[in-house]
N, C-alpha and C positions, 0 to 999 in steps of 0.2 A: 370189600374185595376190590383190589385195583385191577386195571386192565392188563398189568404185567403178570398177574398170578397165573400159574398153570392150572388148568381145570380139565377134568375128565368127566364128560357128560355121557351117561348111559341110559338106555331105555329103548322104546320102540321109536325109531327115527325114520321119518320120511324126508329125504334130502331134496327132492325135486331136481336132482342131477341125473340126466338120462344115462350117464355112464355108471352110476351106482345109486339106483332109486331108493334102496333100503339099507339101513345100517343099524348096529346095536350100540355104537359108541362114536364119539367124536372128541378130538383133543383140541384144546384151546390154549394159545400162548400169545401174550401181548395183544389180546382183543381180537385175534384172528384164529381161524380154524387151521390147524396144521396137519390133521389126519382125520380120516373118516373110514369106518369099517367095523371089524370085530373089536371086542373089548381089548384083546391082546394087541391088535394093530394100533389102536389109538393109544393104549398105555405105553407102547414102545416109543412113541414120539415125544414123550414127556420125561421130566426129570424124576428124581427119587421119590418125591412126596407131593404129588399133585392133589389138589382138592377135588373130591368126587361129588358130582351132583347126580344122584340116581333118581330117575323118574319111573317108579314102579307102576304108576297109574297114568293112563292117557298116552298121547302120541306127541312126539316132538316134531315140529315142522319149522321151516324157515320163518323168520320174523315177518309178520303180516304187514303189507303196505297198502295204503289207500291212495289211489292216483288222482283223487278229486275231493279234497277235504279242506274246508276253510277253517283251519284250527283256530286262528286268532279270532275270527268272526264268531265261531262257536264259543270260544272262551269268554269274550266280552259280553255276550248275551246273558251269561250267568249273573251279570251285575245289573241287568235291565229288567223291565217288566216281562215276566214269563207268561206267555200266552199259550204255550204248548198244551196245558191241560184244559184250555177253554173249549167248551162244547156248545156255547151259545153266545150271542152278542151280549147278553146280560152278564155272562162270565167275563167277557172282555172288559166290560164296563167296571165290574167289581175289581178286577185285577188292576185296572188303571187307578181307581179310587184308593185302593189299599196301598199301592206304590207311592202315590202322591202324598198320602198321609204319613208314610214312613220317611219320605224324603222331602220335607217341606221347603228346603232351600234349593233344590234342583230347579234350574230355570226351564228345562224341557222335560217332558215325560216321553220316554222312548222305550220301545219293546225290543226284545230279541226277534230274530227273523224266522225262527223255526216253528212257525204256526201255520195252520192250513185252513182255508175256507171250507174245504170239504168236511172238516171236523165240526163245523158249527151247524147247529140245528137249522138255522135259516138258509144255509148254503150260499151265503153272500157276504161281502165285506160290510162292516159297519159304516154308516154314513158319517159325515162331519157333524151333523146334529146329534147323532147318538154318542159320538165322542165328546161333544160339548156337554152333554148331560152328565158325563163322568168327570170331566175336567174342562172348564171353559176359560179359567183365568190364567192358564199356562198353555203354551203350545204343546200339542200331542202329535207324535210321529210314530207310526207303526209300520216298519218295513217288513216285507215278506219275501223270502227266497230269492232276493236279488233282482226281481223283475216287477215288483209291485210294492205299493205302500199306501197307507191311509193316513190322512191328516185332519185335524180339527179345523174349525173356522179360523181361529187365531193364527195357526201355523200357515194356512193358505194365504191369509192376509199379509203376514210378515214376508212371505216369499213373492208377493205381488201376483198371485194367481187369482183371477177373478173371471166374471162372465165374458169379458172382452179378450181374455188371453187365449190366443190360438194354440192348438195342439202343436207341440214342438216336433220337428222332424225326428222320427224314430221313437216317438212316445205318444201317449194319449191321456187326456183328462176325461174321466167319466163325468157325465153332466146330468143335472136335474132338468125338468121340462122347460124351465125358463132359461136354460143355457149356463146356469151357474155350476161350476165344478162341485161335485157331491162329496169330494174328499178322497176318491179312489184315483190313484196315480199309477199308470201302467208304463213300465220300462224306464230305465235310468234318465233319459232326457226329460221325462215328466216329473220324476221325484227328486232329481238332484237339486233343483232350486230350493227345496225344503231341506234336504239332507245336509247341504253345505252350511245351513244356519245352525245346526245342532252342535253345541259345544262338545268337543270330544272329551272322553274320559281322560283323566290325567295319565301321563306316561307311566307313572308308578302303578296306577290301578290296572292299566292294560297289561303291563308286563307281569304283574302278580297273577292276573287271570290266566295269561298264556302259560306261565310256569305251572300253575295249579292244574290246568286242563290236561297236562301231559300225564299226570297220574291216572286219570280216568281213561285216557287212550291206552296206556300200557295195560290197565286192567281189562281192556277189551281185546288185548292181544296185538295191538299195533306197535310197530317199531319205527315206522316211517310213513310220511304223507307227502303229497304234492298239494301246496296251497295255491290255487289258481286265481290270479287277478289281484295281486297285492299292490298297494300303493307304496310310495317311498316311506311314509310314516309307519306303515305296517312292517316294512323291511327293517326299519331301525329297531322295532321291538324284538324281532327274531335275532338280530345281530347282538342286541344287549344280552339276551340269554346265552347266545353262543359265546360271547366274549367272557362271560362269567362262568362258563363251563356248565350251565344249567339247561342247555338244550338237549334233552334226552331222546326226544322223538326226532329222528332224522328228517329234515325238512328241505324239500325242493320247492323253491318259490318261483312263481310265474308273474313277472311284472305285467301290469294292466295297460293295454292300449285303450285309452279313455275315449269313447265315441262322442262324449260331450265336448271334447276339445277339438280345435281345428286340426285337420289331418296333418298339417305341416308340423304342429307341435309334437305329435306322435313320431313322425319321421325323424325329427331332430333328436328326440330322446333316444331312438334306436341307433342313429348314426353316431351320437356323441357319448354313448354309454362307456365305450372303452373296454368293455368286457362282453361276453356272450354266453349262450347256453353252456352249462357245464362248469362255469367258473365257481370255485368254492372248494369245500372239502366234504368228507363223508357225513358231517353233521348238518352243514348248511351250504346249499349250492343253488345256482340259478337254473331254472328250467327254461321253457320257451315263453315267448310273449303270449299273453292271453287277450283275445278279442271276442266281443259279442257280435254275432252276425244277426241273430234273431232273438225271440223271447222264449216264453214257456208255454207248453201245451195246456196246462191246467188253467192258464190265464187267458187263453185264446190269442196269444201273441206270437206263438211259434209260426214261422213262415211256411205256409203250405202250398202245394201245387194246385190244390182245389180249395174252394171256400169251405169253411167249417160247416158241418151238417146243419147246425142250428143258427147259423149266421150267413145268409146267402151272399152277402157282399164282402165278408171278412175273410181274407187269406192270411191274416197275421200281420206282424210288424217286422220290417227289416231295420234293425237297429243301426247298422253301419252300412252306408251306401256301397254298392259294388265297386265303384271306382276307388273310393277311399280304402276299402278292404284290399283291392288289388295293389295299390301303392304300398300299403303297410306290409303285405305279404312279400312283395318283391324286395323291400328294404330289409326285411328279416333275413331272407335267403342270401342277399348280397353281403350282409354283415355277419353271417354265421350264426344267427339266432334261429332256434326252432320257433314254431308258431302253433299254439293251440287255439282252435276256433270253436266257440260255442255255437253249435248248430243243433236244433231240435227237429224242425220240420223238414220235409222232403225238399222243398224249394231251396232252403238254406243249404242243405247238403249238396244239392246240384251246383249252386253258385260256388261254394267253397272248392269243390273238386274241379270245376272248370278252371278256376284261377290257379289252383295247384298244378293242373296239367300244363297250363301256359308256362309256368315257371320251370317245371320239371324238364321241359325241352332244352333249356339252357343251363339250369343249375339242378343237378340231381337232388331230389328231396329225401331219398332214402337215408343218407347219412345224417340229415338234419332232423329226422323223425318228426316232421309236421304231424299234427294230430287233429282228429275230430273229437270234440267233447260232447257227450250225450248221443247225438246222431241216432235217435231211436224212433222217429216217426217220419217217414218210413223209407229207409235207404233201399233203393231198387238194386237188383242184381248187378246192373251195370255200374252202379256206384261202388258196390262192394268189390267188384273185380278191378275197378280203376284204383281204388285205394290200395289193394294188394299189389298191383303193378308198380305203384310209386313208393311203396314202403310207408304209407301213411298209417299211423297207429290210431287206436280208438280208446278213449277213456269212457267206460260204460258204468252205469250205476243200477245194479239189479234191485237195490233197495228202493230206487225211485219207481221202478215198475210195480213193486209191491205197494208202496204208499199211495201213489196216484192212480193205481189201476182201477179202483171202483169208479172214480170220477170220469176217467177216460173211457171206460167201458160204457158208461151211461151216455157219454157224448158221441163216441165213434162206433160203438158196438163191439161185441166179443170177437167177431171175425177179424176186424182190422187190428184190434188190440193183441190178438194172438200173434201178429206179425211184428209187433213193436219190440224194441230192444232185442234185435236178432243176433244174440251172442253166438249161437250155433252157426249161423251163416257166415259171420265175420271170421270165426276160427276156421271153418272148413275151407274158406278161400285163402287162408294163409295170412290174414291180418293179425298183428299182435294186439291183443286186447288187455287193457288193465282195468281191474275192478276198483270201485270206489263207492262213496256214499253221497257226495255233495253236502256233507254236514255243514251247517245245521238244517239244511233243507230236508234231509231224511236222516235217520239214526246212523251214527258213526260206527256202530258195532259191526265188524266184518262178518261175524257169524250169520247175521241176517242176510247179507249178500251171498255168502256161500250156500245157504239153504235155499234162497230164492232162485239162484242160478240153476240149481239142480231140480227144483220142483215146479218153478213158474207159478207159484201161488201168489195171489194178490190179497190185500187186506180185506177182512170181512167175509171171506168165503173159503171153503175147503176145496174148491175146484181150481185146477191149474188153468191158466190162460196162455195158450201157445206152447203146448207140451213139446212140439217138434223143435223148439228153440232151446230146450233144456240141454245142459252139458253134463259130462261125467264128473265124478268126484275129483279126479286128477286135474281135469280142465278147470274146474271151479277153483281149486287151490292155486293153480297157476295164475289165475286172474289176480290174486293177492300176494303172489310171491315172485316166481321167475319172470312172468310177463309184466307184472307191475314194475319190477326193477328195470326192465328194458324201457318201458314207457317213461319212467322217471330218470332216465339217463344214468342208471346206477347198476346195470347188469354186470359190470366189471368188478363190483365189490359186494353185492348182496343179491338176495332173491333165491339162492340155493345154499345148501349146507355142503360146501366143497372146500378142499384145502386151498388156502390162499385168500378166501373170502372172509368178510367180517363175521364175527361170532354173534349173530342176532338169531334168536329163536323164540318160538311161542309153543307152549305146551297146552294142548286141547284135551278135554276129557274123553273125546272120541277120535277115532282115526277118520279124518275127513275124506280120505280117498276111498276107503272100503265100506264105511258105515252106511246103513240105510239113510237116505236123505233126510227123513223125518227126525233122525237122531240129532241132527245139527240144531234143530229148533230148541232143544233143551240143553245143548252142550255148554260147557263152562271153560273158561280160560284158567288154567291151573298155575301158569307161570309165564313170565315174559323176560327176556334178557336182551340187552344191547351191549355190544363190545364184550361179551362174555360176563357182563355184570347183571345180576338179577335185579330188575327194576319193578317187578310185581310178582307176588306169590300169594296164592289164595289160601 
């Protein structure tokens, strides 16, 4: 089916358009919606013989959008050591051995990053010696969730990391009793010296992985993503698919402000880019600049207002110094770039909003849609109101609350965790919130996020944590449709089923607005369409 074909779509339709929330049909012409309403109204907008797609089962909703999804990163890890199933350090060792045997000519052994220490029986990272026991004659590098990595002895030696190597600013080497790094590297400044030595996969392999990953995303109901923190090399992979007409997942890319580089290098890149947020088309466009201000809660590197309960002197890590962050934020605002800031802990949220408030006095930020990414431990009411006043958006990940919930409850207690990921509070204050997954950190399937946003369940328990922060069915769906489109600078073309907008839709086996929240847990994606073309059908 070409995008020029006329299509009549009928069924139970949730439009997410406040002007007409429900419909029984929509008309598609040239990849766009030309009419929404009754079957007769939609049919009248088309020619003599449109193709009809009748969805007698399930509910049609706008195409689902993930506002924080490392699609390229998720794709390439399918070609690396898969540690997601590992439940012990022995499992990690076995996976490394098996991969090394299958790939005897690979100079490095590297894993995908979607694995979690909390899943391991030992509840800790493997040491360099344990990695050596699995593979000592080749360097081993196991990154995890963008904030930590583990390396074997050979990899550390090749990177020049030894007992006398000081912790880099914004990073930390975990050490043995004698001061020798034990292989655990926390935050990018600590693991980048190793990461940059790893030979990248070929451009062809990376491009093939990205193209193939899109099929899985469509099967999950996704029609669009924001990929935060892309490098120029990653940008070229997306462009290659776009140029060949093979980019079927609408992609909004956020260039990375690299905290490991001198701040002037980042300022020069922003000033000399020649383009800014919004440049591109409906398939591939630029979002805001991405910057890391702190680390992650599960790692003990999120920047907190108070020390971690189990570490009296540790308040986390500030990855980018405040003055460097201030200069980059000002440069973005002056050049017309939006800025998405990774902030997890309360202190990082405070710093980000204080700098935003300085800029907002001279350059209104609402049109630029600066955003807080994650912002889940623990924004205070003053933070939430300040974000609403300036038009700051939030990219939240309910699946992260689900996945890391058990570990964080153990660390901080149920009372504090009930206040984490305060989606209800953001929405009530008028902040536009986009839903996402941070894949491969947590599963990319948006149905998990829709279910968790409504139930507040965490992994391994049937009890909700923070029931007062749960949202309604319509609010949960908005996180992945109408509001996600706004956060991704695409509300003028998608996020609702409305005349004039792009014909992207997802068909779910349940009505996500009216169904019992628990029905979402077993819900299925029946079909997905982009530009009026069906890209997945169950």
